[in-house]
N, C-alpha and C positions, 0 to 999 in steps of 0.2 A: 422027648417029646413035650413041649410047656404046653399049660388048657390056658386061657384064657378067663382069666376068675376079677369079676369085677371091683373094683373097690371097696370100701364096706362104707354103708349109708351114711351123710353126715345133712342130720336137717337142716336148709338152712334160716328160718326160724325160728323165737325161741319156743322155748315150751310151756312157759308160764303166757298165762293171758299176760297182754299190756297193760302197765296202766296208767287210768285218763289223769290220774294226778302229780304226774310224770314232771310234763310241763311245768306245774306249776311251781310242784317242788323245787326243781333247778331256776327261774325265778328268784325266787324267797331265799337261796342258800348264795345268790349271784350279792342279791340285795345287802344280805347279810355280810360278804366277804369287802363291799363297798361300804358299806356304814363304815364296818371295822377300821378299813383302811383310812376313810377319810377321819376316825375320832382319831388314832394314833398318828396321822400327817400333824390334827391342827393340836392334840397335846404340846406334837414337837415344836409347833409352831410357836406358841406357849413358853415350852419351856428354853428358847431364843428368845427370845420378847420379853422375859426377868432376867436372862443370861447379861443381853447387850443393857436393860436398863442398871442390873444390882452396876455390872463393869462403867459407866458411864457413872455412878450416883456420883458426887466428889469423896463422902465419907467412906467409900470402901477403896478409892484407888492407890497407890503405892505412894500418890505426894500429901498424902496426908498423915505420914508415918512419921515423926518428927527424927529431925537431922541424926540426934544425938544414937537413935535404935539404928541409924543406917551407915554412923561412918563415926565413932568414939570418940577420934580425935579433934575433929568439930564439937563433940554435944559439951567437950569439957567449960566451952567458953558461955556457954550456955542458950546462945543462939536458936531461936524455930526457926523453922518457913517460914514465908508469909501464906496466908490464909490460898486458899485455890480460889483464882477469880481475883486478888489482891497484889498482884506483881508489880514489884516495879517499872515507870514506865521513863 
């Protein structure tokens, strides 16, 4: 014959008193996370900006490399490509 035994008692509230500054701490953590995310996105944006300006600078493009370096047969003649922006029209 089975006897009924009630389940053990589990309190529904925590045994420690609630922290009065819990919500304030949570807001500070969320604000710090948002600030860190904004700084990270700003750094990525600045990095992309410098990369685009670096690539768009004519002194760093592949057209500023002398043709003699790109194709040795053409370099024997001694011709260099025209400067960027001054192409033959």
